[in-house]
Backbone as CSV, one residue per row, in Angstrom:
resi,resn,N_x,N_y,N_z,CA_x,CA_y,CA_z,C_x,C_y,C_z
1,MET,10.515,1.174,-3.225,9.411,1.774,-3.366,8.906,2.177,-1.707
2,ALA,8.764,3.463,-1.787,8.132,4.000,-0.421,6.616,3.361,-0.291
3,GLN,6.204,3.237,1.124,5.335,2.569,1.625,4.379,3.874,1.687
4,ILE,3.089,3.821,1.401,2.081,4.926,1.895,1.959,5.018,3.585
5,PRO,1.924,6.214,3.598,1.376,6.220,5.312,0.479,5.796,6.032
6,VAL,0.239,5.067,7.144,-0.709,4.184,7.525,-2.247,4.786,7.397
7,ASN,-2.201,5.899,7.767,-3.565,6.791,7.812,-3.771,7.329,6.165
8,LEU,-3.258,7.498,5.604,-3.906,7.404,4.236,-4.116,6.013,3.589
9,ARG,-3.862,4.423,3.759,-3.732,3.437,3.244,-5.639,3.590,3.551
10,PRO,-5.939,2.671,2.002,-7.515,2.687,1.652,-8.097,1.741,2.884
11,LYS,-7.207,0.860,3.397,-8.334,-0.194,4.528,-8.300,0.715,6.020
12,TYR,-7.655,1.528,6.226,-7.546,2.458,7.295,-8.755,3.765,6.613
13,LEU,-8.862,4.619,5.563,-9.085,5.797,5.771,-10.785,4.815,5.443
14,ILE,-11.460,3.502,5.037,-12.819,2.805,4.564,-12.992,2.710,6.420
15,ARG,-11.912,2.211,7.310,-12.364,2.049,8.519,-12.578,3.235,9.430
16,ARG,-12.350,4.442,8.932,-12.396,5.376,9.762,-13.513,6.199,9.441
17,LYS,-13.653,5.942,7.652,-15.470,6.609,7.592,-16.359,5.552,8.192
18,ALA,-16.710,4.560,8.167,-17.108,3.307,8.685,-17.409,3.460,10.214
19,MET,-16.551,4.093,10.966,-16.875,4.586,12.376,-17.220,5.721,12.465
20,ARG,-16.965,6.365,12.205,-17.662,7.912,11.780,-19.414,7.732,11.281
21,HIS,-18.985,7.133,10.317,-20.779,7.338,10.002,-21.805,6.032,10.216
22,GLY,-21.299,5.083,10.606,-21.786,4.078,10.707,-21.966,3.908,12.510
23,LEU,-20.804,3.482,13.077,-21.221,3.352,14.508,-21.218,4.788,15.759
24,LEU,-20.718,5.410,14.868,-21.208,7.149,15.607,-22.404,7.594,14.776
25,GLY,-22.719,7.185,13.887,-23.776,7.809,12.890,-25.190,6.960,12.650
26,PRO,-26.040,7.723,11.704,-27.319,6.867,11.094,-26.900,5.571,10.221
27,SER,-25.672,5.685,9.116,-25.792,4.910,8.161,-25.716,3.322,8.479
28,ARG,-26.552,2.441,8.215,-26.522,0.868,8.440,-25.665,0.773,7.567
29,PHE,-25.321,0.940,6.217,-24.505,0.379,5.099,-23.030,0.357,6.033
30,TRP,-22.730,1.616,6.270,-21.358,2.267,6.851,-21.092,0.907,8.200
31,ARG,-22.440,0.896,8.858,-22.326,0.113,10.362,-22.276,-1.197,9.676
32,PHE,-22.229,-2.093,8.812,-22.141,-3.542,8.031,-20.908,-3.422,7.945
33,VAL,-20.575,-2.290,7.049,-18.865,-2.308,6.796,-18.006,-2.394,7.821
34,GLY,-18.336,-1.545,8.771,-17.515,-1.328,10.377,-17.181,-2.862,11.025
35,LEU,-18.454,-3.264,10.794,-18.347,-4.911,11.367,-17.547,-6.021,10.721
36,LEU,-17.740,-5.595,9.668,-17.431,-6.796,8.675,-16.092,-6.736,8.532
37,ILE,-14.970,-5.403,8.646,-14.068,-5.078,9.328,-13.393,-5.532,10.515
38,ALA,-14.353,-5.211,11.633,-13.778,-5.502,12.917,-13.855,-6.958,12.993
39,GLY,-15.043,-7.642,12.494,-15.056,-9.313,12.283,-13.832,-10.038,11.601
40,SER,-13.263,-9.310,10.427,-11.999,-9.978,9.441,-11.159,-9.882,10.300
41,ASN,-10.477,-8.742,11.154,-9.163,-8.322,11.862,-9.663,-9.700,13.113
42,THR,-10.706,-9.563,13.572,-10.669,-10.829,14.999,-10.614,-12.006,14.419
43,ILE,-11.113,-12.689,13.444,-10.898,-14.072,12.949,-9.804,-14.204,12.800
44,GLN,-9.094,-13.045,11.721,-7.863,-13.327,11.218,-6.497,-13.544,12.622
45,LYS,-6.803,-12.700,13.584,-6.091,-12.953,14.542,-6.291,-13.874,15.724
46,THR,-7.361,-14.608,15.316,-7.768,-16.063,16.385,-7.353,-17.228,15.369
47,PHE,-7.738,-17.409,13.993,-7.302,-18.561,13.142,-6.025,-18.662,12.833
48,GLY,-5.439,-17.206,12.191,-4.581,-17.097,10.963,-3.011,-17.723,12.159
49,LYS,-2.209,-18.213,10.901,-0.869,-18.593,11.482,0.031,-17.671,11.839
50,SER,0.843,-17.623,12.942,1.729,-16.545,13.226,2.788,-17.300,13.872
51,PRO,3.722,-17.033,13.684,5.538,-17.383,14.172,5.371,-17.897,15.783
52,GLU,5.440,-19.105,16.587,5.835,-18.957,18.096,6.881,-18.662,18.560
53,ARG,6.566,-17.478,19.760,7.655,-17.777,21.069,8.110,-18.548,21.470
54,LEU,9.765,-18.881,21.258,10.006,-20.308,22.001,10.652,-19.595,23.065
55,ALA,11.109,-18.620,23.490,12.062,-18.398,24.556,11.987,-17.030,25.075
56,ARG,11.793,-16.026,26.069,12.299,-15.071,26.186,13.206,-14.953,27.420
57,ARG,14.211,-14.038,27.275,15.390,-14.065,28.541,15.436,-12.621,28.868
58,ARG,15.195,-12.455,29.937,15.696,-10.714,30.554,17.405,-10.555,30.232
59,ILE,17.574,-9.208,30.125,18.630,-9.031,29.918,19.095,-7.547,30.705
60,GLY,20.366,-7.607,30.916,21.073,-6.494,31.684,21.489,-5.455,30.704
61,ILE,21.986,-4.161,31.223,22.881,-3.805,30.524,24.079,-4.090,29.879
62,GLY,24.146,-3.876,29.071,25.657,-5.004,27.898,25.162,-6.324,27.724
63,HIS,24.412,-6.597,27.792,24.045,-8.270,27.315,23.177,-8.040,25.783
64,VAL,22.994,-9.176,24.976,22.382,-9.358,23.929,21.846,-9.982,23.938
65,LEU,20.432,-9.693,23.540,18.832,-10.530,23.155,18.992,-11.015,22.040
66,THR,18.827,-12.657,22.287,18.134,-13.086,20.835,16.781,-13.735,21.197
67,VAL,16.614,-13.264,19.829,14.749,-13.598,19.293,14.925,-14.379,18.415
68,ALA,14.353,-15.496,18.672,14.604,-16.897,18.344,12.633,-17.241,17.906
69,THR,12.244,-17.292,16.729,10.966,-18.300,16.690,10.931,-19.267,15.683
70,TYR,9.994,-20.037,15.428,9.801,-20.879,13.717,8.876,-20.402,13.081
71,ALA,8.787,-20.629,12.007,7.707,-20.514,10.927,7.203,-21.647,11.187
72,PRO,5.204,-21.558,11.808,4.792,-22.770,11.573,4.715,-23.391,10.594
73,LEU,4.719,-24.706,10.537,4.103,-25.468,9.459,2.897,-26.200,9.519
74,THR,2.479,-26.299,8.069,1.050,-27.205,8.307,1.172,-28.319,8.542
75,ARG,-0.128,-28.941,9.022,-0.092,-30.591,9.220,0.219,-31.004,7.809
76,LYS,-0.222,-31.140,7.225,0.352,-31.625,5.629,1.812,-31.800,5.410
77,GLN,2.481,-30.738,5.829,4.054,-30.241,5.271,4.401,-31.395,6.613
78,ARG,4.444,-30.793,7.926,5.056,-32.128,8.953,4.528,-33.593,8.725
79,ARG,3.522,-33.667,8.135,3.447,-35.392,8.030,4.016,-35.465,6.560
80,SER,4.294,-34.564,5.785,5.375,-35.016,4.679,6.864,-35.084,4.695
81,LEU,7.269,-34.206,5.900,8.415,-34.320,6.470,8.701,-35.633,7.338
82,GLY,7.751,-35.996,7.820,7.532,-36.942,9.112,8.029,-36.355,10.333
83,ILE,7.925,-35.053,10.817,8.199,-34.685,12.099,6.626,-34.346,12.814
84,SER,6.996,-34.382,14.057,6.128,-33.785,14.861,5.895,-32.451,15.542
85,LYS,5.184,-31.549,15.843,5.675,-30.248,16.545,6.382,-30.230,17.631
86,LYS,6.248,-31.162,18.667,6.910,-31.545,19.395,8.673,-31.776,19.095
87,SER,8.927,-32.219,18.503,9.887,-32.609,17.950,10.578,-31.369,17.532
88,LEU,9.670,-30.408,16.229,10.059,-29.096,15.625,10.498,-28.276,16.829
89,GLU,9.783,-28.184,18.073,10.193,-27.455,19.009,11.483,-27.811,19.812
90,ALA,11.603,-28.836,19.974,12.586,-29.346,20.850,14.008,-28.945,20.066
91,ASP,14.122,-29.189,18.780,15.201,-28.876,17.837,15.398,-27.420,17.626
92,ALA,14.433,-26.218,17.829,14.577,-24.862,17.935,15.160,-24.483,19.426
93,ARG,14.924,-25.046,20.377,15.323,-24.593,21.231,16.640,-25.028,21.724
94,ALA,16.855,-26.410,21.273,18.437,-26.772,20.801,18.972,-25.797,20.520
95,GLU,18.381,-25.622,19.364,19.456,-24.400,18.430,19.625,-22.968,18.777
96,LEU,18.655,-22.769,19.731,18.135,-21.348,20.679,19.734,-21.501,21.639
97,GLU,19.765,-22.681,22.519,20.447,-22.954,23.690,22.362,-22.769,22.523
98,ALA,22.363,-23.570,21.989,23.524,-23.157,21.320,23.753,-22.489,20.905
99,ALA,23.465,-21.523,20.523,23.770,-20.137,19.885,24.129,-18.970,21.384
100,GLN,23.319,-19.428,22.563,23.282,-18.825,23.404,24.451,-19.102,24.120
101,ARG,25.350,-20.224,24.425,26.072,-20.843,24.919,27.341,-20.095,23.769
102,ALA,27.453,-20.352,22.416,28.560,-19.855,21.560,28.593,-18.513,21.608
103,SER,27.489,-17.240,21.961,27.910,-15.579,22.080,28.541,-15.961,23.523
């Protein structure tokens, strides 16, 4: 299924209308909507889960870059598996180093 272009997605259309009529215009309703959208994006970036970068390597011409991240587990998942965050990171780094040595 084809995706809708970014400029035509409802979230972006509402954000654009909120910017034009609220922050740059006189409408209090659209100003509130604009602040709500900006606030939700900020909160999601601050408190949302995202994969963590384990290593960054400089490469030259003809070299291969391996990007490795791990999906963060919740505290409940870590407790049920009996692992700590440090041991999970150490395992992922060891796997990355082994893959780099093998290539």
